[in-house]
C-alpha positions, 0 to 999 in steps of 0.5 A: 138547163142541160142539153139533155133536159132541153132535148126532153122538152122538145122531143117525146118518144112514143110507143105503139101497140098496133093490134089487129082490133085496136091501136094504142099509143103511149107518149113519153111522160104523158101515158096512153093518149090514143086507143082506137080501132085499127080500121081505115076507110078510104075512097075509091081513089085511095084518099083517107076518109076516116081512121079509127073509131070514126072509120069503124062505123063503115065496116059492113055498111059502106056507101058506094065509093068507100071501102072500110078495112081492118088492115091487120090480120092475126097481128100481121100487116095484110094491107101495107098501104092502109097500115102506113096511112093509119100509122101516119094519122094515129101518130099525128093525132098522138103528137100535139106538137112536133119537136126538132128532134125525131122521136124514137117509136117503139112498135109492138109486134107478135113474137112469131113475126118472120123477117119478111113481116118484120121488114113490112112493119119497119117499112110501114112505119118509115113510110109514115115518117118515123126514122128511129123504130124499135120493135118489141115483142108483145108478150115481153111488153105485156110482162113489163106492163104487168110489172113482172120481173123480166130480168130475174131468174124466176120464170114468169108465164104470160098469156096475151089474148089479143084480137087476132092471136093469143100468145103464151110466153115463159120469160126469164133473164130478159128472154123467152125460154118458150113461146107459142102463138095461136091464131085464136083470140078475140075475133074468134069469139065474135065469129062464134057468135055470128055462126051461132046466130045463123045456125040457131036463130037463122039471123045474119049479123055483122062482126061489129054487132057480134062484138057488141053482143060479146061485151054486153052479155057474153060469159063463159062461167056458170054464174047465175047472175051473169048467165041471166043477161039478155040482149035484143039483136036485130039482123036479116033472116038467113033465108028470106033476107028480111029484117028480124029481131030476137032476144038471146041470153048469156046461157044460150051463147056460152057453149059457142064462146067456150069453143075458142077457149078450149083451144087457148087452154090446150095451148097453155097445157101444151106449153107447160108439158114441155117445160122443165120440172123446176120451171113448171113448179115455179109457174104452178106456185106463182100463177099465170098473168093474163092480159089482152083485150080478149081477156075481158070476157066474163068468166075467163079466169074461172074457165081457164083455171078450171080447165088447167088447174092453175091460178090466173091473174088478170092485169089491172087494165088488160087492154092497155098492158102491152102499150104500158109495157112498151111505154115503160121501155121508152121512159127508161130506155137504157134499162130496157135496150136489150128487149128490142128485136131489131 
């Protein structure tokens, strides 16, 4: 057995998509092994109570002495200590056994990340015990995960709708010819539902309930079958504070959910407007790749296609496309070395 193959047995590199809403981890030769909410619950003295799915149940309903937070906002670290602890717990969960060699860890970050924010991600990962860290922009990872030819001359356009941000990138020859970030994404859909329930039904609900409603009945396309969906929601009355329930439908919710998408479709159109005629023609011919957890909203392909006049292709598993792309870079590290930004 060669040293290289022996090293492969006792060291496995990892890739992490540290998202606003969810964190996913890919382990070399194993694939995606972790997909949990980016939430951490701590006691008043700073001890970690729960992380991930178990911590999410505390959001909005924490007992005394426990604080639950989403430490990432718009793809950026908002609570450094919480992120360090979260990374540590998730990496330990992902690694069943630890080899004698320190693994390489690829961490996906927003394309518009500043030097200060980049340093915060590196320090948080180092604080969690990671020694070899490589940063990869999310839209580049998404393009790789979608199987697009990022090294080719023909431009590829990717729209990644995450939890906190939507990113649009045009990629060719290993780099971006254009990239834009909008702080409107999956969370904005949830906030739109919260606002609509308060204004239209006088009903107050939390973001977790709004997210459930979004996935259960949310739709942005006038398809009779989808718009007839109903959901019975419980919450507090806006004025009286007493528990109340209401039955809502997809059709009623649709205008609220469309508002964030108007902003996203406008960003796509604005990016197209600044591209060269040849680049634009190529994208119009090949279509746009759509990915990210926010892209799972019912009717989103039809809505964006109608608004922009372009063809959109949804990746096979939008929630994992970014981490799958990052995973591909650790499976063939030498082939992808030039895509890392640190």
